[in-house]
C-alpha positions in Angstrom: -15.7 -21.4 77.3 -16.0 -19.0 74.2 -15.4 -15.3 74.7 -18.8 -13.3 74.0 -19.0 -9.6 73.3 -21.8 -7.8 75.1 -23.5 -4.8 73.5 -24.3 -2.0 76.0 -27.3 -0.1 75.4 -26.7 3.4 74.2 -23.2 2.7 72.6 -23.1 3.0 68.8 -20.5 1.4 66.6 -18.2 3.9 65.2 -19.0 4.6 61.4 -16.3 3.9 58.8 -15.4 7.0 56.9 -16.0 6.4 53.4 -14.0 8.5 50.7 -15.0 9.8 47.3 -12.3 7.1 45.9 -14.2 4.1 47.6 -17.5 5.4 46.4 -16.4 5.8 42.8 -14.6 2.5 42.7 -17.6 0.6 44.1 -19.9 2.4 41.7 -17.7 1.3 38.7 -17.4 -2.3 40.0 -21.2 -2.5 40.1 -21.8 -0.8 36.8 -19.1 -2.1 34.7 -20.9 -5.2 33.3 -24.0 -3.0 32.3 -21.5 -0.7 30.6 -19.7 -3.4 28.9 -23.1 -4.8 27.6 -24.4 -1.6 26.2 -21.2 -1.0 24.3 -21.5 -4.4 22.8 -25.1 -3.9 21.9 -24.5 -0.5 20.3 -21.5 -1.9 18.0 -24.0 -4.6 17.1 -26.8 -2.2 16.2 -24.2 0.1 14.6 -22.9 -2.9 12.2 -26.3 -4.0 11.3 -27.4 -0.5 10.1 -24.2 -0.2 8.1 -25.1 -3.6 6.5 -28.7 -2.6 5.8 -27.6 0.7 4.1 -25.1 -1.1 2.1 -27.4 -3.5 0.6 -30.2 -1.0 -0.2 -31.0 -1.6 -4.1 -29.6 1.3 -6.2 -32.2 2.9 -8.6 -30.2 2.1 -11.6 -30.6 -1.7 -10.8 -34.3 -1.5 -11.2 -34.6 -0.4 -14.8 -35.5 -3.2 -17.1 -32.7 -4.1 -19.7 -33.5 -3.6 -23.3 -33.1 -6.7 -25.4 -32.2 -5.0 -28.8 -32.9 -2.1 -30.8 -34.1 -4.3 -33.8 -37.6 -3.7 -35.1 -39.4 -6.8 -36.3 -42.2 -6.3 -38.8 -44.9 -8.9 -39.2 -46.5 -8.8 -42.5 
């Protein structure tokens, strides 16, 4: 016959003491995927902004090119 544990009314189980180290390691274990995702997302945004800034056309590029300085007279 299997042994069964009986709980008595009024008895509370002893609470396990939780240290600061346990709390911090548990917090880091939970938050690590979010931190990694946010770092990768920030890198992506930064590289995109650098690409956009590098490819903004310069003001000199929009000036029309002159064909030549020759004057043609039609008479």
